[in-house]
C-alpha positions, 0 to 999 in steps of 0.5 A: 490172179485174174481181175474178176471177183466174187461179184461176177462169179455169183452173178453168172451162177445166178444167171444159170441157176435162177434165170436159166433153170427156172425161167427158160427151162420151165416157162420159156420151154413150155411156150416153145412146146405150145408153139411147136408141138414137139419136144425135140424142136422146143428143146433145141430152141431152148438150148439156143436160147440158153446159149444166147443168154449165158454167152451174153451174160458172160460178155456183159458181166465178165468180159466187157466191164473188164475190157478183156476179150474172149481169149480170156475164157479160152476161145483160142487155138491150140497146138496141132500136136494135141490132136492125139490127146483129144482122141485119147480123151474122147475114148477115156470119156466113152469108157468112163461114161459106160462104166458110170451108167452101169454103176448107176443103173440101179438108181431108177426113177429118173427123169428122161430128156424130153428131146431124147424121147422125142427123137426116139419116137420119130427117127428121120434124117431131119430129126437126127440132124437137129439132134446132132446140131443141138447136142453135138454143136450148140451145147458143146460150144456154149457150155465149154466157154461158160463152164470151163472157160469162165467157171473152171478158170475162175476157180483154178486161180483161187484153189488147187487144180483138183478142187477146181475140176471137182467143183466146176464139174459139180456145177456143170452137173447141177446145171443139167437138172432135172435130167437126173439120169444123165447127171452122173455122166455129166459129172464124169464129162465135166472132169474130162472137159476141165482136164482138157482145158487145163492141159491145153489152155483152150476150150476148143479141145473140150468142145471137140471131145464134147461134140463127138461124145454127144454126137455118138450119144445121139446116134446111139439114141436112134438105134436103141 
């Protein structure tokens, strides 16, 4: 067992599902949109803001009060022999995601990601670079620490591995609202990322798989 209680868990979920979703994703992003006049730029800045808010919240709510370091949420190295597994997990994620997209293609009426749509409309080396930094670096960095390093870890010491993976993946999926078209893939991704953390004890392998997968998605967006 760890030293965290329901208090920290609920506080951080509230930070995500109340403050981030209703304040940052709507109010703050609208302000960024008016300032920058571009969905890709405003979305990227919103992502950076969310990263700062969630990691700061994690530090001040869960880490600092308990006097524990970031290693407690998986921010540490991993065995170099695991690189081949990272490659396998990445391939598995790609295959599962393609299958998921195919199986859910009948849903229709989805909400597209504004950053993706903006990138499609203006494909340049600069916008591709912004897309890669946003989706391939920033998002994997803070999401793996927050959702796998804390949320999954918190659940893992209280319920079975399978249940912890499913619940943390559902939380990860819901956090991506309102981009409903991506939510089935988000769920599948959450399962793979949680499994990577479970097998390595580090969030870094998940960051790598997450980053490579998102970067591939960015490049596919530019040619679609």
